[in-house]
A tleap script that builds the chain and sets N, CA, C and O, in Angstrom:
source leaprc.protein.ff14SB
mol = sequence {
  NMET GLY THR TYR GLN LYS LYS GLY VAL ASP
  PHE PHE HIE SER LEU LYS LEU ASN SER THR
  ASP SER ALA PHE ILE LEU THR LYS LYS TYR
  PHE GLU VAL ASN SER SER CYS THR GLY LYS
  TRP ARG GLN LYS GLY ASP THR ILE PHE LEU
  GLN CYS ASN GLU GLU LYS GLU ILE SER ALA
  VAL LEU SER GLY GLY TYR MET ASN GLN ARG
  GLU TYR LYS VAL ILE ILE LYS ASN ARG ASP
  LYS LEU LYS LEU ASP ASN VAL VAL LEU LYS
  ARG LYS CGLN
}
set mol.1.N position { 19.173 -76.021 -51.578 }
set mol.1.CA position { 19.190 -74.519 -52.533 }
set mol.1.C position { 19.464 -73.488 -51.969 }
set mol.1.O position { 20.391 -72.793 -52.382 }
set mol.2.N position { 18.822 -73.185 -51.033 }
set mol.2.CA position { 18.726 -72.237 -50.665 }
set mol.2.C position { 17.554 -70.907 -50.293 }
set mol.2.O position { 16.352 -71.172 -50.265 }
set mol.3.N position { 17.926 -69.860 -50.093 }
set mol.3.CA position { 16.912 -68.819 -49.494 }
set mol.3.C position { 16.993 -67.839 -50.668 }
set mol.3.O position { 18.033 -67.421 -51.178 }
set mol.4.N position { 15.300 -67.430 -51.143 }
set mol.4.CA position { 15.654 -66.839 -52.382 }
set mol.4.C position { 14.319 -65.496 -51.746 }
set mol.4.O position { 13.231 -65.907 -51.342 }
set mol.5.N position { 14.555 -64.364 -51.754 }
set mol.5.CA position { 13.667 -63.074 -51.358 }
set mol.5.C position { 13.331 -61.561 -52.211 }
set mol.5.O position { 14.325 -60.952 -52.606 }
set mol.6.N position { 12.344 -61.126 -52.416 }
set mol.6.CA position { 12.373 -59.941 -52.508 }
set mol.6.C position { 11.485 -59.258 -52.064 }
set mol.6.O position { 10.391 -59.782 -51.851 }
set mol.7.N position { 11.649 -58.205 -51.858 }
set mol.7.CA position { 11.178 -57.504 -51.133 }
set mol.7.C position { 10.969 -55.730 -51.788 }
set mol.7.O position { 11.959 -55.175 -52.264 }
set mol.8.N position { 9.889 -55.144 -51.746 }
set mol.8.CA position { 9.157 -54.615 -52.391 }
set mol.8.C position { 8.716 -53.151 -51.313 }
set mol.8.O position { 9.014 -53.184 -50.119 }
set mol.9.N position { 7.902 -51.783 -52.000 }
set mol.9.CA position { 7.668 -50.827 -51.116 }
set mol.9.C position { 6.270 -51.766 -50.387 }
set mol.9.O position { 6.391 -51.913 -49.171 }
set mol.10.N position { 5.106 -52.339 -50.961 }
set mol.10.CA position { 4.665 -52.969 -50.225 }
set mol.10.C position { 4.198 -54.560 -50.065 }
set mol.10.O position { 3.029 -54.926 -50.184 }
set mol.11.N position { 5.546 -55.615 -49.715 }
set mol.11.CA position { 5.230 -56.563 -50.139 }
set mol.11.C position { 6.994 -56.670 -49.634 }
set mol.11.O position { 7.967 -55.957 -49.389 }
set mol.12.N position { 6.494 -58.317 -49.707 }
set mol.12.CA position { 7.878 -59.040 -48.958 }
set mol.12.C position { 7.533 -60.319 -48.902 }
set mol.12.O position { 6.810 -60.698 -47.981 }
set mol.13.N position { 8.259 -61.725 -50.449 }
set mol.13.CA position { 7.892 -62.872 -50.793 }
set mol.13.C position { 9.716 -63.639 -50.257 }
set mol.13.O position { 10.821 -63.110 -50.377 }
set mol.14.N position { 9.382 -64.880 -49.739 }
set mol.14.CA position { 10.534 -65.399 -49.865 }
set mol.14.C position { 10.109 -67.203 -49.917 }
set mol.14.O position { 9.052 -67.737 -49.581 }
set mol.15.N position { 11.102 -67.698 -50.350 }
set mol.15.CA position { 11.283 -68.869 -50.863 }
set mol.15.C position { 12.045 -70.055 -50.100 }
set mol.15.O position { 13.209 -70.164 -50.488 }
set mol.16.N position { 11.779 -70.700 -49.400 }
set mol.16.CA position { 13.367 -71.333 -48.879 }
set mol.16.C position { 12.999 -72.947 -49.062 }
set mol.16.O position { 12.213 -73.761 -48.578 }
set mol.17.N position { 14.036 -72.903 -50.044 }
set mol.17.CA position { 14.003 -74.610 -50.678 }
set mol.17.C position { 15.056 -75.456 -50.063 }
set mol.17.O position { 16.265 -75.230 -50.122 }
set mol.18.N position { 14.445 -76.511 -49.435 }
set mol.18.CA position { 15.444 -77.908 -48.641 }
set mol.18.C position { 15.576 -78.192 -49.586 }
set mol.18.O position { 14.614 -78.360 -50.336 }
set mol.19.N position { 17.408 -78.455 -50.141 }
set mol.19.CA position { 17.230 -79.580 -51.050 }
set mol.19.C position { 17.429 -80.959 -50.731 }
set mol.19.O position { 16.990 -81.930 -51.348 }
set mol.20.N position { 18.551 -80.933 -49.104 }
set mol.20.CA position { 18.332 -82.897 -48.694 }
set mol.20.C position { 16.722 -83.734 -48.700 }
set mol.20.O position { 16.457 -84.808 -49.239 }
set mol.21.N position { 15.660 -82.682 -47.784 }
set mol.21.CA position { 14.248 -83.281 -48.053 }
set mol.21.C position { 13.461 -82.825 -49.195 }
set mol.21.O position { 12.328 -83.304 -49.131 }
set mol.22.N position { 13.665 -81.948 -50.395 }
set mol.22.CA position { 12.667 -81.624 -50.925 }
set mol.22.C position { 11.323 -80.920 -50.634 }
set mol.22.O position { 10.330 -80.919 -51.361 }
set mol.23.N position { 11.521 -80.167 -49.124 }
set mol.23.CA position { 10.883 -79.737 -48.417 }
set mol.23.C position { 10.630 -77.675 -48.871 }
set mol.23.O position { 11.675 -77.108 -49.192 }
set mol.24.N position { 10.069 -77.298 -48.865 }
set mol.24.CA position { 9.981 -75.557 -49.358 }
set mol.24.C position { 8.916 -74.983 -47.880 }
set mol.24.O position { 8.003 -75.447 -47.197 }
set mol.25.N position { 9.627 -73.872 -47.950 }
set mol.25.CA position { 8.584 -72.866 -46.849 }
set mol.25.C position { 8.266 -71.524 -47.953 }
set mol.25.O position { 9.196 -70.802 -48.312 }
set mol.26.N position { 6.902 -71.306 -48.414 }
set mol.26.CA position { 6.709 -70.251 -48.836 }
set mol.26.C position { 6.352 -69.063 -48.505 }
set mol.26.O position { 5.171 -69.174 -48.174 }
set mol.27.N position { 6.663 -68.017 -48.400 }
set mol.27.CA position { 5.559 -66.673 -47.428 }
set mol.27.C position { 5.791 -65.734 -48.414 }
set mol.27.O position { 6.749 -65.468 -49.140 }
set mol.28.N position { 4.465 -65.215 -48.231 }
set mol.28.CA position { 4.379 -64.071 -48.835 }
set mol.28.C position { 3.214 -62.604 -47.599 }
set mol.28.O position { 2.378 -62.716 -46.703 }
set mol.29.N position { 3.785 -61.608 -48.217 }
set mol.29.CA position { 3.403 -60.552 -47.191 }
set mol.29.C position { 2.881 -59.758 -47.600 }
set mol.29.O position { 3.570 -59.690 -48.617 }
set mol.30.N position { 1.627 -58.399 -47.823 }
set mol.30.CA position { 1.146 -57.377 -47.735 }
set mol.30.C position { 0.724 -56.957 -47.015 }
set mol.30.O position { -0.280 -57.476 -46.526 }
set mol.31.N position { 1.211 -55.828 -46.548 }
set mol.31.CA position { 0.512 -54.557 -45.873 }
set mol.31.C position { 0.344 -55.222 -44.592 }
set mol.31.O position { 1.300 -55.241 -43.817 }
set mol.32.N position { -0.982 -55.881 -44.213 }
set mol.32.CA position { -1.300 -56.630 -42.903 }
set mol.32.C position { -1.503 -57.808 -43.119 }
set mol.32.O position { -1.865 -58.360 -42.080 }
set mol.33.N position { -1.441 -58.596 -44.104 }
set mol.33.CA position { -1.669 -59.923 -44.615 }
set mol.33.C position { -0.137 -61.271 -44.486 }
set mol.33.O position { 0.682 -61.174 -45.400 }
set mol.34.N position { 0.045 -62.014 -43.769 }
set mol.34.CA position { 0.899 -62.866 -44.260 }
set mol.34.C position { 0.058 -64.072 -44.311 }
set mol.34.O position { -0.887 -64.431 -43.609 }
set mol.35.N position { 0.840 -64.779 -45.658 }
set mol.35.CA position { 0.142 -65.770 -46.114 }
set mol.35.C position { 1.597 -67.130 -45.674 }
set mol.35.O position { 2.561 -66.769 -44.999 }
set mol.36.N position { 1.495 -68.342 -46.101 }
set mol.36.CA position { 2.538 -69.272 -46.095 }
set mol.36.C position { 1.922 -70.389 -46.344 }
set mol.36.O position { 0.781 -70.660 -45.972 }
set mol.37.N position { 2.790 -71.222 -47.109 }
set mol.37.CA position { 2.270 -72.744 -47.203 }
set mol.37.C position { 3.717 -73.887 -47.146 }
set mol.37.O position { 4.749 -73.881 -47.816 }
set mol.38.N position { 3.389 -74.529 -46.380 }
set mol.38.CA position { 4.884 -75.746 -46.568 }
set mol.38.C position { 4.468 -76.837 -47.522 }
set mol.38.O position { 3.326 -77.067 -47.918 }
set mol.39.N position { 5.397 -77.364 -47.776 }
set mol.39.CA position { 5.171 -78.379 -48.972 }
set mol.39.C position { 6.118 -79.105 -49.724 }
set mol.39.O position { 7.219 -78.659 -49.400 }
set mol.40.N position { 6.270 -80.149 -50.706 }
set mol.40.CA position { 7.488 -80.638 -51.170 }
set mol.40.C position { 7.613 -80.021 -52.661 }
set mol.40.O position { 6.680 -79.748 -53.417 }
set mol.41.N position { 8.884 -79.881 -52.876 }
set mol.41.CA position { 8.902 -79.171 -54.821 }
set mol.41.C position { 10.122 -80.366 -55.231 }
set mol.41.O position { 10.990 -81.097 -54.755 }
set mol.42.N position { 9.278 -79.827 -56.812 }
set mol.42.CA position { 10.508 -81.083 -57.187 }
set mol.42.C position { 11.061 -80.165 -58.623 }
set mol.42.O position { 10.380 -79.373 -59.275 }
set mol.43.N position { 12.145 -80.461 -58.802 }
set mol.43.CA position { 12.093 -79.617 -60.623 }
set mol.43.C position { 12.971 -80.779 -61.804 }
set mol.43.O position { 13.813 -81.661 -61.633 }
set mol.44.N position { 12.294 -80.249 -62.959 }
set mol.44.CA position { 12.079 -80.509 -63.876 }
set mol.44.C position { 12.458 -79.555 -64.848 }
set mol.44.O position { 11.657 -78.644 -65.052 }
set mol.45.N position { 14.085 -79.585 -65.839 }
set mol.45.CA position { 14.428 -78.879 -66.166 }
set mol.45.C position { 14.427 -77.424 -65.057 }
set mol.45.O position { 14.677 -77.238 -63.866 }
set mol.46.N position { 14.073 -76.731 -66.016 }
set mol.46.CA position { 14.990 -74.965 -65.565 }
set mol.46.C position { 12.976 -74.779 -64.907 }
set mol.46.O position { 12.545 -73.632 -64.790 }
set mol.47.N position { 12.284 -75.663 -64.662 }
set mol.47.CA position { 11.018 -75.192 -63.939 }
set mol.47.C position { 10.847 -75.787 -62.282 }
set mol.47.O position { 10.901 -77.004 -62.463 }
set mol.48.N position { 10.717 -75.628 -61.180 }
set mol.48.CA position { 10.286 -75.981 -59.964 }
set mol.48.C position { 9.075 -75.845 -59.720 }
set mol.48.O position { 8.449 -74.795 -59.870 }
set mol.49.N position { 8.599 -76.968 -59.291 }
set mol.49.CA position { 6.886 -77.282 -58.936 }
set mol.49.C position { 6.762 -76.983 -56.791 }
set mol.49.O position { 7.372 -77.476 -55.842 }
set mol.50.N position { 5.984 -76.260 -56.880 }
set mol.50.CA position { 5.549 -76.446 -55.510 }
set mol.50.C position { 4.318 -77.012 -55.609 }
set mol.50.O position { 3.407 -76.835 -56.418 }
set mol.51.N position { 4.450 -77.849 -54.495 }
set mol.51.CA position { 2.804 -78.073 -53.809 }
set mol.51.C position { 2.776 -78.400 -52.121 }
set mol.51.O position { 3.448 -79.091 -51.356 }
set mol.52.N position { 1.342 -77.289 -51.982 }
set mol.52.CA position { 1.862 -77.252 -50.581 }
set mol.52.C position { 1.266 -77.857 -50.017 }
set mol.52.O position { 0.367 -78.188 -50.790 }
set mol.53.N position { 1.009 -78.534 -48.617 }
set mol.53.CA position { 0.497 -79.399 -48.154 }
set mol.53.C position { -0.763 -78.743 -47.890 }
set mol.53.O position { -1.017 -77.566 -47.637 }
set mol.54.N position { -1.579 -79.879 -48.019 }
set mol.54.CA position { -2.960 -79.563 -47.193 }
set mol.54.C position { -3.172 -79.440 -45.987 }
set mol.54.O position { -2.705 -80.260 -45.196 }
set mol.55.N position { -4.124 -78.103 -45.470 }
set mol.55.CA position { -4.063 -77.454 -43.991 }
set mol.55.C position { -5.294 -78.741 -43.430 }
set mol.55.O position { -6.320 -79.113 -43.999 }
set mol.56.N position { -4.773 -79.128 -42.291 }
set mol.56.CA position { -5.223 -79.849 -41.727 }
set mol.56.C position { -6.271 -78.598 -40.663 }
set mol.56.O position { -7.389 -79.096 -40.525 }
set mol.57.N position { -6.205 -77.598 -40.143 }
set mol.57.CA position { -7.038 -76.781 -39.184 }
set mol.57.C position { -7.810 -75.679 -39.932 }
set mol.57.O position { -7.408 -74.662 -40.498 }
set mol.58.N position { -9.114 -76.224 -39.751 }
set mol.58.CA position { -9.969 -75.484 -40.636 }
set mol.58.C position { -10.229 -73.765 -40.069 }
set mol.58.O position { -11.021 -72.968 -40.574 }
set mol.59.N position { -9.525 -73.572 -39.167 }
set mol.59.CA position { -9.434 -72.132 -38.235 }
set mol.59.C position { -8.109 -71.359 -39.362 }
set mol.59.O position { -8.199 -70.184 -39.716 }
set mol.60.N position { -7.188 -72.085 -39.702 }
set mol.60.CA position { -6.230 -71.676 -40.465 }
set mol.60.C position { -6.752 -71.302 -41.708 }
set mol.60.O position { -6.540 -70.165 -42.128 }
set mol.61.N position { -7.731 -72.508 -42.666 }
set mol.61.CA position { -7.920 -72.248 -43.775 }
set mol.61.C position { -9.234 -71.041 -43.454 }
set mol.61.O position { -9.672 -70.565 -44.501 }
set mol.62.N position { -9.631 -70.719 -42.689 }
set mol.62.CA position { -10.597 -69.756 -42.509 }
set mol.62.C position { -9.998 -68.119 -42.466 }
set mol.62.O position { -10.623 -67.092 -42.730 }
set mol.63.N position { -8.635 -68.261 -42.059 }
set mol.63.CA position { -8.438 -67.091 -41.792 }
set mol.63.C position { -7.812 -65.970 -43.030 }
set mol.63.O position { -7.852 -66.593 -44.091 }
set mol.64.N position { -7.412 -64.955 -43.200 }
set mol.64.CA position { -7.809 -64.275 -43.865 }
set mol.64.C position { -6.412 -63.902 -44.865 }
set mol.64.O position { -6.299 -63.119 -45.808 }
set mol.65.N position { -5.369 -64.879 -44.173 }
set mol.65.CA position { -3.778 -64.986 -45.136 }
set mol.65.C position { -3.915 -66.175 -45.208 }
set mol.65.O position { -3.175 -66.636 -44.338 }
set mol.66.N position { -4.685 -67.404 -45.993 }
set mol.66.CA position { -4.830 -68.201 -46.070 }
set mol.66.C position { -4.477 -68.614 -47.706 }
set mol.66.O position { -5.298 -68.208 -48.529 }
set mol.67.N position { -3.423 -69.316 -48.165 }
set mol.67.CA position { -2.782 -69.411 -49.921 }
set mol.67.C position { -4.247 -70.532 -50.349 }
set mol.67.O position { -4.488 -71.697 -50.034 }
set mol.68.N position { -5.059 -69.446 -51.257 }
set mol.68.CA position { -5.956 -70.765 -51.921 }
set mol.68.C position { -5.079 -71.416 -53.029 }
set mol.68.O position { -5.001 -72.611 -53.312 }
set mol.69.N position { -4.692 -70.777 -53.369 }
set mol.69.CA position { -3.896 -71.246 -54.563 }
set mol.69.C position { -2.677 -72.591 -53.582 }
set mol.69.O position { -2.174 -72.419 -52.472 }
set mol.70.N position { -2.556 -73.577 -54.312 }
set mol.70.CA position { -1.871 -75.227 -53.680 }
set mol.70.C position { -0.579 -75.054 -54.251 }
set mol.70.O position { 0.451 -75.358 -53.649 }
set mol.71.N position { -0.606 -74.593 -55.352 }
set mol.71.CA position { 0.187 -75.420 -56.133 }
set mol.71.C position { 1.011 -74.048 -57.076 }
set mol.71.O position { 0.436 -72.976 -57.268 }
set mol.72.N position { 2.423 -74.345 -57.581 }
set mol.72.CA position { 3.261 -72.794 -57.795 }
set mol.72.C position { 3.877 -73.479 -58.454 }
set mol.72.O position { 4.231 -74.635 -58.226 }
set mol.73.N position { 4.227 -72.308 -60.067 }
set mol.73.CA position { 5.239 -72.621 -60.544 }
set mol.73.C position { 6.462 -71.922 -60.783 }
set mol.73.O position { 6.261 -70.874 -61.398 }
set mol.74.N position { 8.127 -72.226 -60.401 }
set mol.74.CA position { 8.880 -71.674 -60.384 }
set mol.74.C position { 9.933 -71.720 -61.565 }
set mol.74.O position { 10.312 -72.830 -61.940 }
set mol.75.N position { 10.525 -70.356 -62.294 }
set mol.75.CA position { 11.138 -70.787 -63.413 }
set mol.75.C position { 12.699 -70.071 -63.066 }
set mol.75.O position { 12.870 -68.852 -63.058 }
set mol.76.N position { 13.610 -70.916 -62.829 }
set mol.76.CA position { 15.166 -70.531 -62.358 }
set mol.76.C position { 15.565 -69.895 -64.332 }
set mol.76.O position { 15.545 -70.132 -65.539 }
set mol.77.N position { 15.927 -68.832 -63.041 }
set mol.77.CA position { 16.753 -67.724 -64.645 }
set mol.77.C position { 17.904 -67.631 -64.227 }
set mol.77.O position { 18.561 -66.898 -64.966 }
set mol.78.N position { 18.801 -68.251 -62.905 }
set mol.78.CA position { 19.930 -68.517 -63.199 }
set mol.78.C position { 20.492 -69.380 -61.601 }
set mol.78.O position { 19.632 -69.933 -60.914 }
set mol.79.N position { 21.682 -69.394 -61.248 }
set mol.79.CA position { 22.086 -69.858 -60.041 }
set mol.79.C position { 20.751 -68.674 -58.768 }
set mol.79.O position { 19.870 -68.999 -57.973 }
set mol.80.N position { 21.209 -67.574 -59.143 }
set mol.80.CA position { 20.980 -66.582 -57.513 }
set mol.80.C position { 19.447 -65.926 -58.102 }
set mol.80.O position { 19.092 -64.884 -57.551 }
set mol.81.N position { 18.584 -66.465 -59.135 }
set mol.81.CA position { 17.713 -65.877 -59.413 }
set mol.81.C position { 16.112 -66.958 -59.844 }
set mol.81.O position { 16.031 -67.707 -60.818 }
set mol.82.N position { 15.416 -66.807 -59.179 }
set mol.82.CA position { 14.674 -67.357 -59.450 }
set mol.82.C position { 13.112 -66.248 -59.734 }
set mol.82.O position { 13.191 -65.105 -59.282 }
set mol.83.N position { 11.890 -66.630 -60.412 }
set mol.83.CA position { 10.546 -66.481 -60.975 }
set mol.83.C position { 9.572 -66.807 -59.784 }
set mol.83.O position { 9.454 -67.997 -59.495 }
set mol.84.N position { 9.051 -66.125 -59.256 }
set mol.84.CA position { 7.724 -66.976 -58.976 }
set mol.84.C position { 6.820 -65.808 -59.120 }
set mol.84.O position { 6.838 -64.702 -58.580 }
set mol.85.N position { 5.746 -66.534 -60.292 }
set mol.85.CA position { 4.441 -65.271 -60.755 }
set mol.85.C position { 5.133 -64.239 -61.547 }
set mol.85.O position { 5.325 -64.652 -62.690 }
set mol.86.N position { 5.454 -63.379 -61.406 }
set mol.86.CA position { 5.711 -61.804 -62.067 }
set mol.86.C position { 7.045 -61.050 -61.511 }
set mol.86.O position { 7.707 -60.181 -62.078 }
set mol.87.N position { 7.292 -61.798 -59.897 }
set mol.87.CA position { 8.318 -61.538 -59.015 }
set mol.87.C position { 9.825 -62.042 -59.297 }
set mol.87.O position { 9.522 -63.235 -59.267 }
set mol.88.N position { 10.795 -62.057 -59.472 }
set mol.88.CA position { 12.348 -62.141 -59.524 }
set mol.88.C position { 12.757 -62.594 -57.868 }
set mol.88.O position { 12.947 -61.755 -56.987 }
set mol.89.N position { 12.811 -63.493 -57.742 }
set mol.89.CA position { 13.366 -63.562 -56.026 }
set mol.89.C position { 14.919 -63.594 -56.096 }
set mol.89.O position { 15.502 -64.240 -56.967 }
set mol.90.N position { 15.524 -62.918 -55.209 }
set mol.90.CA position { 17.234 -62.787 -55.381 }
set mol.90.C position { 17.509 -64.198 -54.009 }
set mol.90.O position { 16.836 -64.534 -53.034 }
set mol.91.N position { 19.123 -64.811 -54.723 }
set mol.91.CA position { 19.191 -65.637 -53.307 }
set mol.91.C position { 19.607 -64.849 -52.588 }
set mol.91.O position { 20.201 -63.840 -52.967 }
set mol.92.N position { 19.332 -65.211 -51.148 }
set mol.92.CA position { 20.043 -64.670 -50.150 }
set mol.92.C position { 21.267 -64.732 -49.584 }
set mol.92.O position { 21.733 -65.825 -49.262 }
set mol.93.N position { 21.961 -63.548 -49.386 }
set mol.93.CA position { 23.478 -64.135 -49.098 }
set mol.93.C position { 23.959 -64.599 -48.021 }
set mol.93.O position { 25.123 -64.997 -47.985 }
savepdb mol mol.pdb
quit
């Protein structure tokens, strides 16, 4: 499906969706904090559901950048725009 991104003054969000194996990489960066998760996605209608893999390393869970939220809902606005939380991500050209 592609890579979608949004860069603001103090943040950067990126979502890469792989259509061949339904894998994804979600990255959120704020100031000094870099958070990411990988997992599988599925689409139902105009919604994409992201399910992050469980973290096996305890050090990653205890780190400041760990994503506590393990499930996300992404709304498909159109072919080039996805809405994650309150952020509209645009397809990377």
